N, C-alpha and C positions, 0 to 999 in steps of 0.2 A: 072830557078827553078829546084831544085833537084828532079829527078824522083824517085818514090818509087818502091820497089821491088814487083813483082807479088806475090799474095797470094794463088791462086788456079789455076790449069791448065784447059784450054779448052781441051777436049778430042778428039783425032783422032781415027782411027780404023786401024786394021791390024798390021802386024809385023813392018811396017815402023813407025807406031805411037809409038810402044813400044821401038823402037830403035833410033828414030830421034827427030824431032822437035815437041813440043807441042805448039799449037797456043795459043795466049794470051787470057785472060779473063778479063772482067771488072766487078767489084763488088762494089756497093755503101755501105759504112759503115760510119754512122754518117756524111753524107754529103761529104765524101772524096772518090774520085775515085783513084784506084790503077791500074797500067797497065804496064806490061813489058813482053817481050818475053824471054822465058827461054829455053835453049838447054840442053837436058839430053842425057846421053850416056848409051846404054844398058849394062846390066850385062853380063859378058862374059860367054860363054858356058862352059868353063872349070870350073868356080866357081860353076855353077849350078850342073854340073855332080858330083863334089866332095861333094857337100852338100846333094845330093840325096842319097849318100852312108853313110850318118851319121844318124844312127837310134836314136830315142828318147826313153827314159826309163820311161816317165811319163804315168800315167793312162789316158785313153782316154774316152771321152763321145761321143754322137752321132755325125756323120760326118756332116760338113757344106757344103752347095752347093754354088758355085759361078758361075754366068752366064757368057757367053762370053762377052768380052769387058773389060772396066776399072772398077775396084772395089776398094772402100776404105776398106781396111782390117786391122784387129788387133785382138789380142787375148792374153791369158795368155802366160807367158814366155815358149817358146819351141814349139809353134804351127808351123807346117811345111807348108810352102807355096812354096815348090819346084816345084809345077805344074805351077807356074806363068812364063810366058815368059819374063816379065819385072817386077821388084820390086824396088820401089823407096821410099826414105824418104825425109823429108823436114826439113831443119834446117837453122836458120838465114837467111831466105828468099831465100834459094837455094835448088834445088832438086839434089839428088845424088843417084846412085845405092846403094841399101842396101848391107851391108858388109856380110850378110848371108841370108839364105832363111828360117830361123826360127824367130819367133816374139820375141820381148822384150816387157815386160809389159809396158803399157802406150804409146807405140810407134804406130803411125798409118802409113800405107803404101798405096801407089798407086800400085795395082797389076793388071797386064794385062793377061787375059786368052783368047786364040784364040778359045777354045772349052769349054763346061761346065766342071767344075773341082770341086773336093771335097777336103776338108782338115779335119783332125781329130783334134778336140778341146781338149786340155789337161784339165783334171779335176783339179779344184782348190777349196780349202776351204776358200779362201779369200772372204770377203764380203764388204770390204772397202779398198780404195787405193787413195793416194794423188799423182797426176800426175803433173809434171812441165809444166809451160806455158811460152813461150817467149812473148815479147811485139809484138803485132800484132796477126797474125793467127798462131795457132799451130795445128798440125795434131795429134789427141789423139786417141789411140786405146783402145778398151774395154779390161780391164785386167781380166775379170771374165768369167766363163762359163755360165753366165746368163746375161740378159740385164742390162746395167749400167745406173743408174740415175744420172743426173747432178743437181747441185744446181739451185733453182728457179732463173729466170732472166738471166741464161747463154745464151749468143748469140752464136749459133752453127748452122752449116750447115752439113746435111748428103748428101748422094749420092744415087740416085735411079739408080741402075745398069740396070734396064729394059729400062728406058727412057734416060739414060746417061745424067742426069740433077741433079742440086742441089735442095735440099728441106730443109726447116727449121727443126731443130732437137731438141727434148726435152730429148731423151734418146739415148744411143749408142747400136744398136742391137748386138746380139751375133756374134762374129767373124768379127766385122766391126770397123770402125773408123769414126770420125767426125772432121770437122774444128771447133776450138773454138777460139773466139776473146777475147783478153785481151789488153787494151790500154797500160798497164805498165808491163805485165808479172807477174809471181808469181806461183800459183799452183791452181789446181782444185780438190775438194774432190769428188770422185766417190763412189757410193754405189751400191751394188747388189740389183736390184728391188725385187727379191725373199726374200732377207734378211730383207727388210724394209717394210713389209706389210703382206697381207693375200692373199692366193690363194684358190680359190673355184673351184671345178669341177662340171659342170652342165651335165645333167639337174636335179640334186638332190641338190637344194640349201638348206642351213641351215634353220631350223625352226625359230631360234632366230636371231635378227639383228646382223650384222657383225660390230664390233667396230674397228675404226681406229683413230689414232692420226693425227692431221694436218701434212701434209708432207709425210705420209706413202702411200703405193701403194696397190691397190686392183687389183688382177688378176683373171679373170673369164675364165676358160677353158671349151670350148665346143667341141663336136666332129667335125672333119674336113671331109666333104664329097668330092665327086668328083668335085663339082663346087664351093667349098668354105666352109665357116662356115655353120653348120646346124642350128644355131640360130643367129638371127640378133639383136644386142643390140641397145637400145635407148641410144645414147652416150651423149646427153645433159642432165645432171643430176645436180640438185642443190648441192652445197658444194663439188662437185667432178669435177676435170678437166680431160677430156678424153685424154689419151696419144696416144694410137694406137691400132690397131687390126691386128695381123699377124699370119700365121701358125707357130707352134713351130717346129724348125728343128729336124728331126729324129723321130717325133711322128705323130700320127693321130689326133692331137689336134690343135685347133685354140684359141689364147689368146687375150682377150680384157683387156686393162689396163687403170685404172684411178688413179689419185693422189688426196688425200684428201686436199682440198683447204681451207676450213673454217668450223667452228663448226656448227653442225646442223644434221638434219635427211634427208635421201634421199632414193628413191626407184629406182632400176635399173630393167627395164623390158626387157626381152629377148623373142622375138617372133620366132617361127620356120620358117626357110627359105621357107618352102613349104606352108606357110599360104596363100600367094597370089594365089596359085593353088587350094585352098580349102581343104587342108588336115585337119584332125581332131586333130592333135597333139596340146596339150595346150601350151600356153605361161607360163612363170613363172617370179616371182619377187624376187629380192634380196634386203632386207632392210638393210640400212647402217646407222650407227650412228657415226658421226665424233666428236671427243672430242679434246680439245686443246692439 
């Protein structure tokens, strides 16, 4: 029986992992296992040095942070990843060293950092982008300077750099990439989350209900404290699908995100994180009306 090509790497550590063998991974997709060992070759030091000397002329927004180890990276065209000791792309079932250390829109990268690293994210006015997909798994990078939304029903895997493990993905975080599955290939339409919905800053919620169309996103920003978000959201809400909650890079804000799933009315309650300790800070409610 013909063996299929591997789709995602198992991750090693250290310089040897960036320059040598990546162990195989097994992933079940629609009842089919795929498994194969892939050897990759490190990007030469001479290429890295030459690219470090090539400045970019694009406007920059807040810097992104990448923890040590393997990261799935991506960004608008021209984002500089020269701090990576290894940078690899995936095409037609094969890994190869990237030809440059700056990103191309829609392209995802495996980037290896031995120490914490930062990259400046180029500003872009794009709010929609169609990215190509190959048959099987494609590594798709976020082409925006904001979180990217994928169509409902997309089968995608993100990467938790902290645990060095895969997680199901509904969106593509800023500066990152995800694996997207397509049985036949084609394309995927990405949209900027900020462009396709409403953003609210707390703890001063609007007095009137927030109106969303089905498919749009609601982002609620709360202050970020030393131990995390200063308000805890009740994420299970009728007519809304909770997407995620994460610190916003380069700010002192924490963002909760939902997507409008069906028409109706819903209330989002946010409690102060100090409530369990008996603080007197009040909770607040955001009223949402979802229309077709």
